[in-house]
C-alpha positions in Angstrom: 42.3 17.8 222.8 40.3 14.5 223.2 39.1 13.5 226.6 41.6 10.7 226.9 44.5 12.9 226.1 43.2 15.5 228.7 43.0 12.7 231.3 46.6 11.5 230.4 47.8 15.1 230.5 46.2 15.6 234.1 47.7 12.3 235.4 51.1 13.2 234.1 50.9 16.6 235.5 50.1 15.4 239.0 52.9 12.8 238.9 55.4 15.4 237.4 54.5 18.1 240.0 55.0 15.5 242.9 58.3 14.2 241.6 59.6 17.8 240.7 58.7 19.1 244.2 60.3 16.1 245.9 63.5 16.5 243.8 63.5 20.3 244.5 63.2 19.9 248.2 66.1 17.3 248.3 68.4 19.3 245.9 68.1 16.8 243.3 66.9 18.7 240.2 70.0 18.0 238.2 69.7 14.3 238.8 65.9 14.6 237.8 66.9 16.4 234.6 69.4 13.6 233.7 66.8 10.9 234.6 64.2 12.3 232.3 66.7 12.8 229.5 67.7 9.2 229.9 64.1 7.9 229.9 63.2 10.0 226.9 66.1 8.7 224.9 65.3 5.1 225.9 61.5 5.4 224.9 62.7 6.7 221.4 65.3 4.0 221.0 63.5 1.0 222.4 60.2 -0.2 220.8 60.0 -2.8 223.4 60.0 -0.4 226.2 57.5 1.9 224.4 55.3 -1.1 224.0 55.6 -2.3 227.6 54.2 1.0 229.0 51.2 1.1 226.8 50.3 -2.6 226.8 47.4 -4.0 228.9 48.8 -7.5 228.4 51.5 -7.2 231.2 50.5 -7.6 234.9 51.3 -4.8 237.5 54.0 -7.1 238.8 55.6 -7.7 235.4 55.6 -3.9 234.7 57.1 -3.1 238.1 59.8 -5.7 237.5 60.6 -4.4 234.0 60.7 -0.7 235.0 62.8 -1.6 238.0 65.3 -3.4 235.5 65.2 -0.3 233.2 65.8 2.1 236.1 68.7 0.0 237.4 70.2 -0.3 233.9 70.0 3.5 233.3 71.1 4.2 236.8 68.1 6.4 237.7 67.8 8.2 241.0 65.9 6.6 243.8 63.1 9.3 243.4 62.6 8.5 239.7 63.0 4.7 240.2 60.3 4.7 243.0 58.0 6.9 240.9 58.2 4.5 237.9 57.5 1.6 240.3 54.5 3.5 241.8 53.2 4.2 238.2 53.6 0.6 237.2 51.7 -0.4 240.4 48.9 1.9 239.5 49.0 1.1 235.9 49.8 4.6 234.9 53.1 4.0 232.8 51.2 5.0 229.6 51.7 8.6 230.7 55.4 8.4 230.7 56.0 10.5 227.6 53.8 13.2 229.0 55.5 13.0 232.4 58.9 13.4 230.8 57.7 16.5 228.9 56.0 18.0 231.9 59.0 17.4 234.2 61.3 19.1 231.5 59.0 21.9 231.4 59.0 22.5 235.2 62.8 22.3 235.3 63.2 24.7 232.5 60.8 27.2 234.2 62.7 26.7 237.4 66.0 27.6 235.6 64.2 30.6 233.8 64.5 28.7 230.5 62.1 28.0 227.8 62.1 25.0 225.5 61.8 25.3 221.8 60.9 22.4 219.4 62.6 22.7 216.1 61.7 20.7 213.0 64.1 20.9 210.2 64.5 19.0 206.8 68.1 18.1 207.5 69.9 17.7 211.0 71.0 21.0 212.4 74.8 21.5 213.1 75.9 22.6 216.5 76.8 26.0 215.1 73.2 26.4 213.7 71.7 25.3 216.9 73.8 27.8 218.8 72.9 30.6 216.5 69.2 29.7 216.6 69.3 29.5 220.4 70.8 33.1 220.5 68.2 34.5 218.2 65.4 32.9 220.1 66.9 34.1 223.3 66.9 37.6 222.0 63.2 37.3 220.8 61.7 35.7 223.9 64.1 37.2 226.6 65.0 33.8 228.2 67.5 31.1 227.6 66.1 28.7 225.2 66.8 24.9 225.2 66.5 23.4 221.8 64.8 20.0 221.0 65.6 19.4 217.4 64.0 16.8 215.1 64.3 16.0 211.5 61.3 15.9 209.3 62.2 15.5 205.6 58.7 16.4 204.5 59.4 20.0 205.2 61.7 20.0 202.1 63.7 22.9 203.6 63.4 25.6 206.2 62.3 25.3 209.9 59.3 24.9 212.0 60.0 26.5 215.4 57.5 26.0 218.4 58.4 28.3 221.5 55.8 28.3 224.1 52.5 29.1 222.4 54.1 30.6 219.3 54.8 28.6 216.2 56.9 29.9 213.2 56.6 27.8 210.1 59.2 28.9 207.4 59.3 25.5 205.8 59.2 25.3 202.0 56.3 22.7 202.3 54.3 25.4 204.0 55.2 28.1 201.6 54.2 25.7 198.7 50.9 25.0 200.4 50.2 28.7 200.8 51.0 29.3 197.2 48.7 26.5 196.2 45.8 28.1 198.2 46.5 31.5 196.9 46.3 30.0 193.3 43.0 28.3 194.2 41.5 31.6 195.2 42.6 33.3 192.0 41.2 30.7 189.7 
């Protein structure tokens, strides 16, 4: 991990812990979970918002006004709205993706869940996600919340990341292993 990534992760972890603890004290964890989901979806859907949080061109005031407008539009809780305002004021909005991930992890741990990142060549159906969640629950002993993405370069199969474990059963990985084995032989 680079030094910059390490600093970003540390900043995000401090903000996430503070927001999580505040929401937990006030019994607002469900609202916080919804807020992080909405923010994550907005970051993925809006290139302008993603650009805003990383651009040094905007002043603190402009950033604060923009995130206040986004928070109002998304109907975020006061806790999350105030946190975004504080992050804008301190020019820390660039850590928002890490903040969202960290809060999601804290909430999952509080619920006794784990999150799994699944990459597949085609979009998984609800039935496939349900079967996969059940199989992962059996393997890790906790409820598993699935975050599925599509990566067409896999050709077929899945890449599953749960905690520190990664299982790569993609066709692309198998072809790569076969290629390496053939290089060793010849």
